[in-house]
Backbone as a printed PyTorch tensor [residue, N CA C, xyz], in Angstrom:
tensor([[[ 91.9100, 160.0610,  85.2180],
         [ 91.2770, 158.4840,  84.7450],
         [ 91.4980, 158.6980,  83.2290]],

        [[ 92.3390, 157.8580,  82.4350],
         [ 92.1980, 158.0520,  80.9930],
         [ 91.2770, 157.0340,  80.4470]],

        [[ 90.9140, 157.3670,  79.2480],
         [ 89.9140, 156.7370,  78.4280],
         [ 90.7120, 155.9270,  77.4130]],

        [[ 90.1330, 154.7460,  76.8870],
         [ 90.7030, 154.2010,  76.0380],
         [ 89.8030, 154.4470,  74.3950]],

        [[ 90.2360, 154.5990,  73.6700],
         [ 89.9500, 154.7890,  72.3220],
         [ 90.3430, 153.8220,  71.3490]],

        [[ 89.4420, 153.1440,  70.8960],
         [ 89.8150, 151.8960,  69.8420],
         [ 89.6550, 152.6180,  68.5330]],

        [[ 90.5920, 152.6290,  67.6940],
         [ 90.6840, 153.1620,  66.4910],
         [ 90.4080, 151.9270,  65.3580]],

        [[ 89.5050, 152.1200,  65.0090],
         [ 88.9140, 151.1050,  63.8900],
         [ 89.7820, 151.6480,  62.5690]],

        [[ 90.6510, 150.9280,  62.0110],
         [ 91.0300, 151.4630,  60.7080],
         [ 92.3270, 150.4120,  60.2440]],

        [[ 93.0530, 151.0770,  59.7220],
         [ 94.3370, 150.0920,  59.1630],
         [ 95.0830, 149.5190,  60.2060]],

        [[ 95.4720, 149.8820,  61.3820],
         [ 96.1540, 149.3970,  62.2550],
         [ 95.4420, 148.9180,  63.3340]],

        [[ 94.4000, 148.9900,  63.4260],
         [ 93.3920, 148.4850,  64.5230],
         [ 93.9910, 148.8780,  66.0330]],

        [[ 94.5510, 149.8560,  66.2670],
         [ 95.4300, 150.1330,  67.3540],
         [ 94.3870, 150.7140,  68.3450]],

        [[ 95.1060, 150.8280,  69.6530],
         [ 94.4640, 151.6010,  70.8990],
         [ 95.4150, 152.7600,  71.3690]],

        [[ 94.7710, 153.5110,  71.7080],
         [ 95.3920, 154.7350,  72.3270],
         [ 94.8110, 155.3650,  73.6130]],

        [[ 95.7420, 155.4690,  74.4810],
         [ 95.3290, 156.5250,  75.8380],
         [ 95.1400, 157.7950,  75.4960]],

        [[ 94.1030, 158.4720,  76.0840],
         [ 93.6120, 159.6300,  75.5610],
         [ 93.2150, 160.4920,  76.8680]],

        [[ 93.7620, 161.8500,  77.0920],
         [ 93.4040, 162.5140,  78.1630],
         [ 91.6270, 162.6710,  78.1870]],

        [[ 91.2110, 162.7990,  79.3070],
         [ 89.8830, 162.9550,  79.3500],
         [ 89.3530, 164.1000,  78.4730]],

        [[ 90.0310, 165.0960,  78.6060],
         [ 89.4750, 166.2240,  77.9050],
         [ 89.4880, 166.3400,  76.2340]],

        [[ 90.5720, 165.6150,  75.8970],
         [ 90.5880, 165.2230,  74.3590],
         [ 89.5230, 164.1420,  73.9570]],

        [[ 89.5030, 163.2160,  74.9920],
         [ 88.2060, 162.0530,  74.7660],
         [ 86.7140, 162.7730,  74.8420]],

        [[ 86.6990, 163.7010,  75.6270],
         [ 85.2490, 164.1880,  75.6790],
         [ 84.9070, 165.1130,  74.2150]],

        [[ 86.0640, 165.7660,  74.0150],
         [ 85.6740, 166.4480,  72.3570],
         [ 85.6750, 165.4890,  71.3440]],

        [[ 86.5240, 164.1960,  71.1330],
         [ 86.3910, 163.6580,  70.2140],
         [ 85.0910, 162.9030,  70.0230]],

        [[ 84.5340, 162.3770,  71.4790],
         [ 83.3580, 161.6330,  71.6060],
         [ 82.0920, 162.5970,  71.2010]],

        [[ 82.1230, 163.7920,  71.5260],
         [ 81.2410, 164.7820,  71.1150],
         [ 81.0280, 165.0150,  69.7240]],

        [[ 82.2820, 165.0800,  68.9730],
         [ 82.2210, 165.1950,  67.5950],
         [ 81.6110, 163.9950,  66.9340]],

        [[ 82.0730, 162.8930,  67.4240],
         [ 81.5010, 161.7910,  67.0520],
         [ 80.0350, 161.5900,  67.0740]],

        [[ 79.5420, 161.8520,  68.1910],
         [ 78.2150, 161.7900,  68.1860],
         [ 77.1070, 163.0160,  67.7510]],

        [[ 77.8820, 164.0950,  67.2320],
         [ 77.5430, 165.1070,  66.4420],
         [ 77.2600, 164.5260,  65.0260]],

        [[ 78.3260, 163.9430,  64.6240],
         [ 78.3180, 163.4930,  63.1820],
         [ 77.2750, 162.2940,  63.1650]],

        [[ 77.0610, 161.3660,  63.9900],
         [ 76.2540, 160.2480,  63.8580],
         [ 74.8240, 160.9770,  64.0420]],

        [[ 74.4920, 161.7190,  64.7690],
         [ 73.2220, 162.5000,  64.9110],
         [ 72.9360, 163.1130,  63.3480]],

        [[ 73.7490, 163.7280,  62.5900],
         [ 73.5360, 164.2240,  61.5550],
         [ 73.5140, 163.3550,  60.3870]],

        [[ 74.0930, 162.0120,  60.4560],
         [ 73.7440, 161.1190,  59.3330],
         [ 72.5280, 160.4090,  59.7160]],

        [[ 72.1000, 160.2390,  61.0510],
         [ 71.1090, 159.4370,  61.3360],
         [ 69.6920, 160.4260,  60.7290]],

        [[ 69.9560, 161.7560,  61.0680],
         [ 68.7540, 162.6930,  60.6310],
         [ 68.6790, 162.7590,  59.1650]],

        [[ 69.7590, 162.8990,  58.4080],
         [ 69.7420, 162.5660,  56.7970],
         [ 68.9380, 161.3960,  56.4810]],

        [[ 69.4250, 160.2150,  56.9760],
         [ 68.5910, 159.1100,  56.6500],
         [ 67.0220, 159.1310,  56.7320]],

        [[ 66.8070, 159.6810,  58.1870],
         [ 65.4130, 159.8560,  58.3250],
         [ 64.7740, 160.8210,  57.4700]],

        [[ 65.3720, 161.9160,  56.9430],
         [ 64.8480, 162.8100,  56.0220],
         [ 64.3580, 162.3770,  54.7120]],

        [[ 65.2480, 161.3190,  54.2410],
         [ 65.0950, 160.8670,  52.9980],
         [ 64.0290, 159.5860,  53.3040]],

        [[ 63.3980, 159.2170,  54.3660],
         [ 62.3980, 158.5180,  54.4060],
         [ 62.6770, 156.9720,  54.8660]],

        [[ 63.8710, 156.8030,  54.9660],
         [ 64.3710, 155.5790,  55.4830],
         [ 64.1630, 155.3450,  56.9490]],

        [[ 63.9370, 154.0310,  57.3410],
         [ 63.6370, 153.6410,  58.6540],
         [ 64.5690, 152.7380,  59.1370]],

        [[ 65.6450, 152.9060,  60.1320],
         [ 66.5630, 152.0410,  60.4530],
         [ 66.1530, 150.7800,  60.8750]],

        [[ 64.6270, 150.5400,  61.2260],
         [ 64.2390, 149.4300,  61.6760],
         [ 64.1680, 148.4780,  60.5240]],

        [[ 64.0650, 149.0340,  59.3710],
         [ 63.7490, 148.0530,  58.1660],
         [ 65.0100, 147.9210,  57.1970]],

        [[ 66.0520, 148.4750,  57.5990],
         [ 67.5050, 148.1140,  57.0470],
         [ 67.9030, 147.1400,  57.7750]],

        [[ 68.5380, 146.0780,  57.0310],
         [ 69.2860, 144.9170,  57.4530],
         [ 70.6860, 145.2540,  58.2040]],

        [[ 70.4900, 144.5790,  59.5970],
         [ 71.8960, 144.6990,  60.2710],
         [ 72.7090, 143.8000,  59.8510]],

        [[ 73.9140, 143.9960,  60.2210],
         [ 74.9700, 142.8750,  59.8610],
         [ 75.2760, 142.2480,  61.4790]]])
């Protein structure tokens, strides 16, 4: 089964990616998001008080 990865950027394209690569990319993105979220919390910000778009 192939996963679709939507690339948000200049070309707004989509790509079929093998499951192995998709899992690696997904894990790296999740790790990055966790680091950003934890940094925000360390500075005392609450995501509940930040305006959402």
